[in-house]
Every structure is written in structure tokens, then in C-alpha cells.
MDTraj code that builds the backbone (N, CA, C; nanometers):
import mdtraj as md
import numpy as np

residues = "UNK UNK UNK UNK UNK UNK UNK UNK UNK UNK UNK UNK UNK UNK UNK UNK UNK UNK UNK UNK UNK UNK UNK UNK UNK UNK UNK UNK UNK UNK UNK UNK UNK UNK UNK UNK UNK UNK UNK UNK UNK UNK UNK UNK UNK UNK UNK UNK UNK UNK UNK UNK UNK UNK UNK UNK UNK UNK UNK UNK UNK UNK UNK UNK UNK UNK UNK UNK UNK UNK UNK UNK UNK UNK UNK UNK UNK UNK UNK UNK UNK UNK UNK UNK UNK UNK UNK UNK UNK UNK UNK UNK UNK UNK UNK UNK UNK UNK UNK UNK UNK UNK UNK UNK UNK UNK UNK UNK UNK UNK UNK UNK UNK UNK UNK UNK UNK UNK UNK UNK UNK UNK UNK UNK UNK UNK UNK UNK UNK UNK UNK UNK UNK UNK UNK".split()
xyz = np.array([
    [1.0577, 0.3553, 0.4833],
    [1.0144, 0.2262, 0.4368],
    [1.0974, 0.1191, 0.5063],
    [1.0269, 0.0173, 0.5557],
    [1.0932, -0.0956, 0.6192],
    [1.0490, -0.2233, 0.5481],
    [1.1444, -0.2933, 0.4858],
    [1.1149, -0.4196, 0.4193],
    [1.1010, -0.5294, 0.5247],
    [1.0086, -0.6227, 0.4991],
    [0.9822, -0.7323, 0.5926],
    [1.0048, -0.8667, 0.5232],
    [1.0748, -0.9561, 0.5906],
    [1.0927, -1.0905, 0.5371],
    [0.9617, -1.1670, 0.5506],
    [0.9328, -1.2479, 0.4472],
    [0.8079, -1.3224, 0.4502],
    [0.8169, -1.4437, 0.3595],
    [0.7459, -1.5476, 0.3981],
    [0.7378, -1.6678, 0.3169],
    [0.6585, -1.6489, 0.1891],
    [0.5818, -1.5415, 0.1784],
    [0.5034, -1.5190, 0.0568],
    [0.5884, -1.4581, -0.0546],
    [0.7032, -1.4029, -0.0183],
    [0.7884, -1.3411, -0.1189],
    [0.8297, -1.4453, -0.2226],
    [0.8189, -1.4086, -0.3476],
    [0.8552, -1.4901, -0.4626],
    [0.7556, -1.6024, -0.4931],
    [0.6425, -1.6065, -0.4240],
    [0.5375, -1.7040, -0.4532],
    [0.4540, -1.6537, -0.5707],
    [0.3989, -1.7469, -0.6490],
    [0.3174, -1.7109, -0.7648],
    [0.1723, -1.7501, -0.7397],
    [0.0796, -1.6642, -0.7854],
    [-0.0641, -1.6843, -0.7678],
    [-0.1374, -1.6281, -0.8890],
    [-0.2590, -1.6748, -0.9084],
    [-0.3429, -1.6038, -1.0039],
    [-0.3802, -1.4719, -0.9363],
    [-0.3881, -1.3656, -1.0151],
    [-0.4205, -1.2359, -0.9580],
    [-0.5570, -1.2394, -0.8897],
    [-0.6514, -1.3072, -0.9526],
    [-0.7863, -1.3161, -0.8960],
    [-0.7855, -1.3845, -0.7595],
    [-0.7083, -1.4935, -0.7459],
    [-0.7023, -1.5648, -0.6182],
    [-0.6387, -1.4802, -0.5085],
    [-0.5239, -1.4197, -0.5374],
    [-0.4561, -1.3415, -0.4336],
    [-0.5394, -1.2195, -0.3959],
    [-0.6053, -1.1592, -0.4942],
    [-0.6898, -1.0433, -0.4640],
    [-0.8057, -1.0824, -0.3732],
    [-0.8712, -1.1933, -0.4018],
    [-0.9832, -1.2386, -0.3188],
    [-0.9394, -1.2714, -0.1766],
    [-0.8250, -1.3354, -0.1631],
    [-0.7750, -1.3712, -0.0290],
    [-0.7362, -1.2460, 0.0488],
    [-0.6636, -1.1563, -0.0149],
    [-0.6170, -1.0366, 0.0560],
    [-0.7307, -0.9399, 0.0875],
    [-0.8338, -0.9366, 0.0056],
    [-0.9501, -0.8517, 0.0362],
    [-1.0138, -0.8928, 0.1679],
    [-1.0149, -1.0216, 0.1964],
    [-1.0725, -1.0694, 0.3233],
    [-0.9911, -1.0222, 0.4433],
    [-0.8668, -0.9829, 0.4197],
    [-0.7801, -0.9322, 0.5256],
    [-0.7673, -0.7794, 0.5191],
    [-0.8624, -0.7153, 0.4500],
    [-0.8713, -0.5688, 0.4400],
    [-0.7647, -0.5038, 0.3521],
    [-0.7088, -0.5783, 0.2589],
    [-0.6172, -0.5204, 0.1613],
    [-0.6971, -0.4727, 0.0412],
    [-0.6464, -0.3691, -0.0224],
    [-0.7041, -0.3182, -0.1461],
    [-0.5912, -0.2994, -0.2465],
    [-0.6237, -0.3116, -0.3734],
    [-0.5251, -0.2816, -0.4760],
    [-0.5072, -0.1306, -0.4781],
    [-0.3831, -0.0859, -0.4582],
    [-0.3550, 0.0567, -0.4562],
    [-0.3836, 0.1209, -0.5905],
    [-0.4134, 0.2473, -0.5892],
    [-0.4497, 0.3205, -0.7093],
    [-0.3366, 0.3387, -0.8082],
    [-0.2148, 0.3023, -0.7706],
    [-0.1013, 0.3231, -0.8595],
    [-0.0609, 0.1955, -0.9329],
    [-0.1569, 0.1090, -0.9626],
    [-0.1227, -0.0134, -1.0348],
    [-0.1059, 0.0154, -1.1837],
    [-0.0293, -0.0693, -1.2465],
    [-0.0047, -0.0620, -1.3904],
    [-0.0371, -0.1987, -1.4490],
    [-0.0262, -0.2130, -1.5789],
    [-0.0592, -0.3403, -1.6430],
    [0.0324, -0.4528, -1.5975],
    [0.1552, -0.4203, -1.5546],
    [0.2525, -0.5242, -1.5219],
    [0.2866, -0.5351, -1.3730],
    [0.2287, -0.4492, -1.2897],
    [0.2547, -0.4590, -1.1456],
    [0.1445, -0.3867, -1.0676],
    [0.1346, -0.4233, -0.9412],
    [0.0359, -0.3607, -0.8528],
    [0.0855, -0.3746, -0.7091],
    [0.0173, -0.3041, -0.6201],
    [0.0466, -0.3128, -0.4772],
    [-0.0830, -0.3402, -0.4041],
    [-0.0783, -0.4365, -0.3125],
    [-0.1899, -0.4588, -0.2214],
    [-0.1556, -0.3843, -0.0935],
    [-0.2426, -0.2924, -0.0537],
    [-0.2188, -0.2083, 0.0631],
    [-0.3215, -0.2367, 0.1717],
    [-0.2734, -0.2408, 0.2947],
    [-0.3620, -0.2494, 0.4102],
    [-0.3219, -0.1387, 0.5063],
    [-0.4175, -0.0542, 0.5378],
    [-0.3945, 0.0599, 0.6239],
    [-0.3695, 0.0134, 0.7673],
    [-0.2612, 0.0603, 0.8250],
    [-0.2276, 0.0287, 0.9642],
    [-0.2674, 0.1426, 1.0571],
    [-0.2662, 0.2641, 1.0050],
    [-0.3010, 0.3822, 1.0830],
    [-0.3395, 0.4923, 0.9855],
    [-0.4354, 0.5720, 1.0251],
    [-0.4745, 0.6836, 0.9403],
    [-0.5268, 0.7954, 1.0285],
    [-0.4581, 0.9060, 1.0255],
    [-0.5098, 1.0254, 1.0905],
    [-0.4835, 1.1422, 0.9969],
    [-0.5154, 1.2606, 1.0373],
    [-0.5083, 1.3742, 0.9464],
    [-0.3667, 1.4137, 0.9069],
    [-0.2655, 1.3682, 0.9791],
    [-0.1282, 1.4084, 0.9498],
    [-0.0387, 1.2947, 0.9032],
    [-0.0859, 1.1703, 0.9151],
    [0.0019, 1.0580, 0.8863],
    [-0.0813, 0.9346, 0.8559],
    [-0.0336, 0.8552, 0.7627],
    [-0.0912, 0.7234, 0.7480],
    [0.0199, 0.6236, 0.7210],
    [-0.0034, 0.5015, 0.7683],
    [0.0939, 0.3935, 0.7540],
    [0.0209, 0.2721, 0.6990],
    [0.0906, 0.1964, 0.6158],
    [0.0283, 0.0773, 0.5631],
    [0.1305, -0.0304, 0.5344],
    [0.0815, -0.1545, 0.5325],
    [0.1588, -0.2682, 0.4873],
    [0.1318, -0.2797, 0.3385],
    [0.2368, -0.2847, 0.2603],
    [0.2241, -0.2919, 0.1147],
    [0.2871, -0.4228, 0.0669],
    [0.2117, -0.4950, -0.0166],
    [0.2606, -0.6186, -0.0763],
    [0.2647, -0.5985, -0.2283],
    [0.3850, -0.5907, -0.2849],
    [0.3955, -0.5707, -0.4291],
    [0.3797, -0.7029, -0.5050],
    [0.3203, -0.6950, -0.6236],
    [0.3115, -0.8098, -0.7132],
    [0.3464, -0.7626, -0.8543],
    [0.4045, -0.8520, -0.9319],
    [0.4333, -0.8210, -1.0718],
    [0.3820, -0.9361, -1.1579],
    [0.3380, -0.9036, -1.2767],
    [0.2769, -1.0050, -1.3618],
    [0.3813, -1.0960, -1.4241],
    [0.3427, -1.2210, -1.4360],
    [0.4213, -1.3190, -1.5096],
    [0.3449, -1.3649, -1.6329],
    [0.2142, -1.3663, -1.6219],
    [0.1265, -1.4026, -1.7334],
    [0.0128, -1.3017, -1.7357],
    [-0.0153, -1.2461, -1.8520],
    [-0.1291, -1.1567, -1.8666],
    [-0.1034, -1.0168, -1.8156],
    [-0.2141, -0.9481, -1.7901],
    [-0.2139, -0.8081, -1.7496],
    [-0.2990, -0.7947, -1.6236],
    [-0.2537, -0.7124, -1.5292],
    [-0.3303, -0.6888, -1.4063],
    [-0.4732, -0.6521, -1.4442],
    [-0.5679, -0.7171, -1.3799],
    [-0.7085, -0.6910, -1.4061],
    [-0.7725, -0.7928, -1.4990],
    [-0.6914, -0.8641, -1.5755],
    [-0.7457, -0.9700, -1.6610],
    [-0.7702, -1.0945, -1.5782],
    [-0.8696, -1.1701, -1.6178],
    [-0.9079, -1.2894, -1.5424],
    [-0.7952, -1.3935, -1.5357],
    [-0.7132, -1.4034, -1.6416],
    [-0.6093, -1.5071, -1.6453],
    [-0.4723, -1.4590, -1.5975],
    [-0.4628, -1.3396, -1.5443],
    [-0.3332, -1.2860, -1.5014],
    [-0.2764, -1.3671, -1.3847],
    [-0.1459, -1.3906, -1.3905],
    [-0.0732, -1.4549, -1.2817],
    [0.0375, -1.3608, -1.2368],
    [0.0576, -1.3546, -1.1061],
    [0.1549, -1.2604, -1.0500],
    [0.2517, -1.3314, -0.9568],
    [0.3661, -1.2675, -0.9368],
    [0.4652, -1.3132, -0.8402],
    [0.4769, -1.2050, -0.7334],
    [0.4815, -1.2473, -0.6082],
    [0.4841, -1.1553, -0.4935],
    [0.6267, -1.1062, -0.4690],
    [0.6384, -0.9762, -0.4467],
    [0.7660, -0.9158, -0.4107],
    [0.7819, -0.9090, -0.2592],
    [0.8784, -0.8331, -0.2142],
    [0.9076, -0.8196, -0.0707],
    [0.8095, -0.7210, -0.0068],
    [0.7311, -0.7658, 0.0907],
    [0.6388, -0.6752, 0.1608],
    [0.7157, -0.5679, 0.2385],
    [0.6510, -0.4534, 0.2587],
    [0.7154, -0.3476, 0.3357],
    [0.6121, -0.2581, 0.4027],
    [0.6589, -0.1857, 0.5030],
    [0.5780, -0.0880, 0.5752],
    [0.6204, 0.0493, 0.5253],
    [0.5210, 0.1339, 0.4968],
    [0.5481, 0.2669, 0.4465],
    [0.4633, 0.3672, 0.5231],
    [0.5234, 0.4807, 0.5558],
    [0.4535, 0.5872, 0.6282],
    [0.4630, 0.7158, 0.5465],
    [0.3498, 0.7836, 0.5326],
    [0.3445, 0.9162, 0.4704],
    [0.3006, 1.0150, 0.5766],
    [0.3729, 1.1266, 0.5873],
    [0.3314, 1.2354, 0.6748],
    [0.2904, 1.3513, 0.5869],
    [0.1821, 1.4190, 0.6248],
    [0.1263, 1.5269, 0.5444],
    [0.1379, 1.6610, 0.6139],
    [0.1508, 1.7638, 0.5302],
    [0.1488, 1.9004, 0.5793],
    [0.0076, 1.9314, 0.6259],
    [-0.0059, 2.0336, 0.7062],
    [-0.1378, 2.0745, 0.7525],
    [-0.2287, 2.1130, 0.6376],
    [-0.1738, 2.1734, 0.5325],
    [-0.2542, 2.2153, 0.4188],
    [-0.3324, 2.3422, 0.4454],
    [-0.3008, 2.4115, 0.5518],
    [-0.3708, 2.5347, 0.5872],
    [-0.2903, 2.6529, 0.5365],
    [-0.3560, 2.7436, 0.4710],
    [-0.2917, 2.8641, 0.4198],
    [-0.2934, 2.9687, 0.5318],
    [-0.1857, 2.9700, 0.6088],
    [-0.1799, 3.0588, 0.7245],
    [-0.1760, 3.2060, 0.6853],
    [-0.1272, 3.2391, 0.5652],
    [-0.1185, 3.3790, 0.5213],
    [-0.2421, 3.4224, 0.4439],
    [-0.3325, 3.3309, 0.4160],
    [-0.4575, 3.3596, 0.3439],
    [-0.4344, 3.4275, 0.2101],
    [-0.3320, 3.3819, 0.1359],
    [-0.3058, 3.4430, 0.0067],
    [-0.3614, 3.3604, -0.1084],
    [-0.3945, 3.2407, -0.0893],
    [-0.4411, 3.1614, -0.2034],
    [-0.5846, 3.1972, -0.2361],
    [-0.6099, 3.2076, -0.3642],
    [-0.7442, 3.2403, -0.4106],
    [-0.8157, 3.1165, -0.4604],
    [-0.9326, 3.1369, -0.5186],
    [-1.0138, 3.0254, -0.5667],
    [-0.9454, 2.9451, -0.6754],
    [-0.8752, 3.0111, -0.7662],
    [-0.8091, 2.9379, -0.8753],
    [-0.6982, 2.8506, -0.8197],
    [-0.6135, 2.9059, -0.7346],
    [-0.5054, 2.8267, -0.6763],
    [-0.5629, 2.7139, -0.5910],
    [-0.6669, 2.7405, -0.5166],
    [-0.7275, 2.6385, -0.4309],
    [-0.7833, 2.5234, -0.5128],
    [-0.8329, 2.5523, -0.6329],
    [-0.8884, 2.4449, -0.7152],
    [-0.7811, 2.3488, -0.7641],
    [-0.6546, 2.3947, -0.7723],
    [-0.5451, 2.3069, -0.8141],
    [-0.4765, 2.2400, -0.6955],
    [-0.4907, 2.2936, -0.5764],
    [-0.4240, 2.2418, -0.4574],
    [-0.5258, 2.1848, -0.3597],
    [-0.6070, 2.0924, -0.4079],
    [-0.7135, 2.0391, -0.3234],
    [-0.6608, 1.9487, -0.2123],
    [-0.5487, 1.8843, -0.2380],
    [-0.4969, 1.7888, -0.1422],
    [-0.3553, 1.8277, -0.1050],
    [-0.3196, 1.8063, 0.0206],
    [-0.1841, 1.8358, 0.0647],
    [-0.0877, 1.7349, 0.0048],
    [0.0273, 1.7828, -0.0381],
    [0.1328, 1.6932, -0.0843],
    [0.1997, 1.6324, 0.0383],
    [0.2514, 1.5112, 0.0239],
    [0.3207, 1.4539, 0.1396],
    [0.4391, 1.5414, 0.1796],
    [0.4471, 1.5689, 0.3069],
    [0.5621, 1.6406, 0.3599],
    [0.6814, 1.5467, 0.3590],
    [0.6547, 1.4207, 0.3889],
    [0.7573, 1.3170, 0.3895],
    [0.6918, 1.1892, 0.3401],
    [0.7178, 1.1518, 0.2146],
    [0.6521, 1.0352, 0.1556],
    [0.7191, 0.9043, 0.1946],
    [0.8311, 0.9117, 0.2632],
    [0.8969, 0.7924, 0.3145],
    [0.9464, 0.8240, 0.4555],
    [0.8501, 0.8536, 0.5424],
    [0.8817, 0.8959, 0.6789],
    [0.9357, 0.7800, 0.7619],
    [0.9998, 0.8157, 0.8721],
    [1.0495, 0.7142, 0.9647],
    [0.9333, 0.6277, 1.0117],
    [0.9584, 0.4973, 1.0194],
    [0.8536, 0.4028, 1.0557],
    [0.8642, 0.3705, 1.2041],
    [0.7590, 0.4022, 1.2771],
    [0.7511, 0.3750, 1.4200],
    [0.7483, 0.2238, 1.4445],
    [0.8119, 0.1799, 1.5506],
    [0.8173, 0.0369, 1.5850],
    [0.6773, -0.0230, 1.6009],
    [0.5823, 0.0569, 1.6458],
    [0.4447, 0.0115, 1.6609],
    [0.3864, -0.0324, 1.5260],
    [0.4148, 0.0441, 1.4195],
    [0.3668, 0.0077, 1.2855],
    [0.4341, -0.1198, 1.2356],
    [0.5624, -0.1329, 1.2646],
    [0.6347, -0.2537, 1.2228],
    [0.5723, -0.3764, 1.2877],
    [0.5415, -0.3669, 1.4175],
    [0.4812, -0.4800, 1.4880],
    [0.3426, -0.5121, 1.4318],
    [0.2616, -0.4094, 1.4065],
    [0.1293, -0.4315, 1.3479],
    [0.1418, -0.4999, 1.2118],
    [0.2373, -0.4539, 1.1319],
    [0.2577, -0.5115, 0.9984],
    [0.3035, -0.6562, 1.0077],
    [0.3935, -0.6863, 1.0999],
    [0.4405, -0.8237, 1.1158],
    [0.3270, -0.9159, 1.1616],
    [0.2432, -0.8679, 1.2518],
    [0.1280, -0.9468, 1.2962],
    [0.0322, -0.9730, 1.1807],
    [0.0075, -0.8713, 1.1006],
    [-0.0807, -0.8863, 0.9853],
    [-0.0181, -0.9784, 0.8810],
    [0.1108, -0.9688, 0.8626],
    [0.1795, -1.0527, 0.7648],
    [0.1711, -1.2006, 0.8022],
    [0.1682, -1.2308, 0.9295],
    [0.1492, -1.3702, 0.9740],
    [0.0129, -1.4209, 0.9269],
    [-0.0894, -1.3380, 0.9380],
    [-0.2223, -1.3756, 0.8903],
    [-0.2229, -1.3948, 0.7383],
    [-0.1536, -1.3071, 0.6684],
    [-0.1434, -1.3177, 0.5234],
    [-0.0746, -1.4483, 0.4845],
    [0.0358, -1.4785, 0.5531],
    [0.1073, -1.6029, 0.5242],
    [0.0197, -1.7253, 0.5463],
    [-0.0562, -1.7255, 0.6563],
    [-0.1455, -1.8381, 0.6825],
    [-0.2505, -1.8517, 0.5732],
    [-0.3008, -1.7402, 0.5251],
    [-0.4039, -1.7432, 0.4217],
    [-0.3496, -1.7855, 0.2855],
    [-0.2288, -1.7417, 0.2531],
    [-0.1735, -1.7682, 0.1205],
    [-0.0910, -1.8957, 0.1103],
    [-0.0343, -1.9399, 0.2194],
    [0.0571, -2.0539, 0.2125],
    [-0.0035, -2.1854, 0.2582],
    [-0.1336, -2.1906, 0.2703],
    [-0.1957, -2.3165, 0.3147],
    [-0.2109, -2.4164, 0.2040],
])
top = md.Topology()
chain = top.add_chain()
for i, resn in enumerate(residues, 1):
    res = top.add_residue(resn, chain, resSeq=i)
    for name in ("N", "CA", "C"):
        top.add_atom(name, md.element.get_by_symbol(name[0]), res)
traj = md.Trajectory(xyz[None], top)
């Protein structure tokens, strides 16, 4: 994980406004949101063994994430890389029952080293985010 300095850090927005603006820049609310915080993720790279994204955290100041009147404060953006195992059973020992519980590979490294190329892509994207949010 590499934290990135940004002018959007510590800014406050209505959740609806920031979500609408970031959606136009291909961000989505990550599936791990809670009532008091969420992450806006934009995929920087995705292949079968690795994915990287720019993540913008927000935490609620008023209301609950998903409510129309919720207001959030932006945290420090960062780049995160996950590397995945092949997920192939080379010994062919897993049966149908085990396979039904292991449908997806667990991250081999959920906080993998971040390639400079991803950092540059994230910084370029963050400039667009700043222009959209700080106008």
C-alpha cells in the first residue's frame, strides 16, 4: 500500500455528491463498506494474478452510508495491489465438497509491493479527481 498526498484529503461532501462525481471517473463503492465508512475504488490494472486500484476512503460525519442525507469526510487516498494464487489444484485431491467452499482464490499477498507504474497511474487519476471535487 502506498499512501498519496492529495488536496481532497479531509474535505467534506454529501455522500450522494461525491459518489456521483467519482462514478463519472470510473470509481465504485467497494463491497466492504459499513454504515460509518466506505471506500471508492478505481481499478488501475486487472489480470488473472494481480489487480491494483486507487482507493479513496470516506467516513461519515452525518448520517449513514447509503442514506440520502449522509455527509462524509475524505481520508488519505492510497494505491493497493493484491496478488492471487493460481487456484489450481495441482495434486487433484480436492473433491466437489471442498471445491464448493473454495470457489475463489485467497490473496497470496493482499498488500503486495506497488509497482511505480501503478503509482503514476494513480497520481494521474488523482489529479482528475481533485479537479472534479475541488472546483
